[in-house]
N, C-alpha and C positions, 0 to 999 in steps of 0.2 A: 165610302164606308157607311154602315148603317148604325143607328143608335142601338147599343146593347140591350137585349131583352132583360126585363126585370123579372126574374123567375120567382123572387119572393112575392112580388105583387100578384103575379099570375096564380101562384098557389094560394095566396091569401083570398083572392076573389073566388076560388073554388071551395073555400071554407075547409081546407085540409090543414091539419095541425102540423106545425113546423117547430122542431126543437132547436133552441138557441143557447148560446154561451155569451155571458157578459165579459168583455175584455177591458181591463182597466190599467194594465201595466205600461201602456204608452209605447211599447217597443214593437217595431215591425218584426224583429227577430222572434220574440215570444209569440206574437200573433201568428206568424207563419208556422211556428211549431204546432200551434193548435188548429190551424186551418184545415189540416187533413184528418182531423180526429173523427169526423163523421157528423158534425152538426149541420143543420140546414142553414142557419144564419148565425152571425156573430155581431154583437153590439159593440161599437167603438164609442166609448163614453168620454164626453168632455165635461159633463156637469159635475161629477164627483171624482174626476181623475185629472191629473196634470197634463192632459193632452192639449196640444195646440194645433193650428192648421197644418203645420209641417209634419207633425207626427201622425195626424190623421191621414194626410196625403200618402205618406210612406206605407201605412197599413192598408190603405185602399189599393195601392200598387201591388203589394204582395198577395192580397186576397184575390186579386183578379186572375191569378194563375190557378186557383183552386175552386172546386165545385161547392162553394159556400157563399151565401149572400151577405153582403155588408149592410148593416144598419148603423147610422150615426146619430148619436144624441148630442146636440149642441148644449151649451150651458144655459140657454134661454130661448124663448120664442121670439127671436130677434131677426127681422128681415135682412139685416146686414150679414149676420152669420149664416143665415139660410142661403143667401145669394152666393157667398164665398164657398160654402160646402157643395152646392150644386155645381158650381163652376169647376171644382177640382174632381168632379165625377161621382160624388155621392148621389145615389138614385132613391134611396129610402131614408127618410129622416124620422126620428122620434122626438117630438118636441115636448119638453117638460112643463108641468104646472099650467095646463090649460084649464081655465076656471069656468068659461062660459062660451056661448055661441059666438060672441063678438071676437074673442081671442082665437077661436078656431077659424073663423072667417079670415082674420088677419094672417094666420099661418098659411091658409090656402092661397091668399093673394100673393104672398111672398114666393110661393112655388111657381106662379104662373107669369108669363110675359103679358104685356099690354096687348089688347085692351082688356083682357080678363084678369090681369093682376099687375104687380109692380116690380117684378123681377127685372133687374138691370140687364142690359144686353152687352155681351162681349162675344165676338165670333171666333176668337182664337184661344180656346181653353181646353183643358184636359177632357171636359165633358163633350166637346165637339171633335175630339181627336185632333185638336189644334187646327180646326177649320176644314177637316176632311169629311165630316158627316154632312151629307146633303140634307137641306131643309130641317136642320136640328130644331129650330124654333117652332116649326109646325108640328113636329112629331114627338118632341121630348115629353110632353105632358102625359102621354099615354103610358110612358115607362117610369114616371116619377111616382113615388108612393109616400103618402103622408100619414104618419101615425101620431096621435096626440095622447098625452099622458094626463090622467086624472088622479089627483092625490089628496083631495080634501072632501069634506062633507058638502061644501059649496059646489064643487064640481059634480058630485053625485046628484045634487039637486037639479043640475042642468044637464044631466047625462044625455037624455034623448035629443035635446037641442044641439048639443055638441056633436053627437054621433051622426045626426042627420044633415049636417052641413055638407053641401056638395063639394067634393074634393078631399074629404076626410075618408081614408081607406080603412083605418083601424083605430081602436081605442085601447090604450095600454093602462092597466091599473097599477099604480105605484103602492105596493102593500106597506112599505115602511112608513112613508109619510101619511098614508091613509089611516093606518092604525093609530098614529099619534093624533091625527085630527079627530078620530072617533073617541079619543080619551084613553087609549091603551098603548102608550109609547113603548116600543120595544117588545110588543106582544102580538106579533103577526099571526100567532097560532091561537089567539083568543077566540072562543066560539063566536062571539058577536062579529069580530073582524072577518072570520071565515064566511059566516052567513052573509054578511054585507057584500063581500067580494063575489060570492057565487051568485047573488042576486044581480050584481052589476054585470057579470058575464052574461047572464040571461037577458038582461035589458039591452046590452050591446048587440048581441046576436039577433034579437027581435028587430033591431033597426037594420039588419042585413049587413052589418059591418064586422070585421075581424076583431076578436078580443084577445088581449095579450096580458102577460104577467111575468114577473121574475120571482122565483123562490128556489132556494137551495135545499129545502125540505122535500125529500123525495115523495113522502106521503101526500103532502099538500100539492105538489106538482101533479101527481096522478089524479087527485081530487079535482083540481081545476081543469085539467084536460078532460076529465069525464063530464065536468060541468059545461064545457064548450069552448075553452080557449083554443085559438087557432094559431097563435105564435107564443110559445112558452119557453122562457129562458130558465134553465134548470141548474145553473152554476155560475160562479164568478172566478175568473182566472187567478186572481190574487188569493182568494180563499182556498182554491184547490192546491195551490203551491204551498201556502202556509200550513194548512192542515196535514198535507202529505209529509212535509218536512218535520212537523211535530211528531207525527206517528212514527216516522223512521228513527228520529232521535230517541224517542221513548223506547222503541224496540231494542235499541242497542245501548 
């Protein structure tokens, strides 16, 4: 058997925009219901959702049957979490709260086997199809994709150094935390926040890396796509469910 091709990474390296959906409900059933909706990628969130390793595994398993790419965000830039997620078959990770070049390098190291990194070795995992993938250790790096998330003014100050780390494939801007860091908590649509984000997108693209963001605001999503984002999440599953239920209840 061969290592599965990472179509998300392939498209990212071509600098083509991919539309995504944030999934937070932790259910493989709801995730599967959304998998055929037409999104290019779906983010399985552990940072702000009650997902654990077993619920992430179940969602990876159902997404494998659909033409949509899975991206997993662990709760922290932790090599132990990274190792476990890679072993259960996650190929694209989005690591939160990366503040500087050193933290980005640490993330890259956790994604790679020795001598290039510190990823622990196990030959019978879901990632290796339980030992059926020939030369997994030699070929997996080409199909693994690392996205790092910048969320503060400090991270912006180190943006080029972070983006230019070898092994970082894309930089994701966290607009909620960033707006708070800039002094505008809860105001992701503040003109200064929007201007800062657009400037960051430009800087990321100038480094030759993919730029990403999440916003449920359709106007802002289109603005950021026009500004150059290459992986853009345009909604959150829990919000879609809650707002649609409210609208239906109000109608009747």
